[in-house]
N, C-alpha and C positions, 0 to 999 in steps of 0.2 A: 555029466554033472551040470546042473544049471548054475549060471553065474549069480553070485549073491550081489544084489545092489546095495551099496552102502546106505545106511540110514541117514537121512538129512536131519541132523539134530538142531532144530530150532529150540529156543528156550521153552516155548510153549509145549513142544512135544516132550521134552525132558520132564517138565512138570506134570504133564498129563500121564505119561507112562508111570512115573513115580507114584502119582495119585492112584492110578489103577492098581498098582502092586499093594499099596497101603490098604486101600478099600477092600480088595479081594482077600488080603491076609486077615484083616479084621473080621470080615464076613465069615471066613471059614477057619478061623483060629490058627492060621499060619501053617498048619501041618502039611499042606500040599505045596507051599511056596518054597522054592529052592533057597538054600541057606544064603547063597550069594545075593539073591534078590531081597531076602529078609534084611540083609546088611544095608542095602540101599534104603529100604523103608525106614530102618532105625536111624540111619544117618540123616534122613529127611525129617525125622521126628513126626509125631502124630498131628501136630498143629500146622505142619508145613514149615517152610523156611522163610527167613527174612531175605530180602533181595541180596544182601552181602553174603549171607551164609550160602544161598543158592549158587551165587557166582563162584564162591570158593569151592563148593562141592561138585559143581556142574561136570567137570572133567572126570572126577572119580565115579560119579553116578553113571555117566555115559560109558566109561570103561567097564564098569561092573555089568551094566545091562548088555553090552556087546559080548562080554566074556561068557555070559550065561544066555546068549541069544536064543538057543532052542527053548529055554524055559521062559524067556521074556517075550517070545514071539506073539503070543496071544495078547499080551498087554500092549505091545507095540501096535498090533492091528486094531485094537479097540481105540487106542489113542488116535491113530490115523483116521479112523471113521469119524471120531468126534471132532476132528479138525477140518473135515470137509465142508 
């Protein structure tokens, strides 16, 4: 089994992953997005979060993404590419 490297959650990465989930869901009508990840997108709201809302939800968003990591993997990869 390969070792899973923990994801380094910078604020920017959390925002980017969340944005990817929201955009992908909107583009494909949510049917393929895992329920747990839909939850994240809904928590984030379609217009994005204010800084205070983001900070309050940051931990919840990270926990949800990590919990559904196999479903979130592609979003995480897209976000990482965008941050390079």
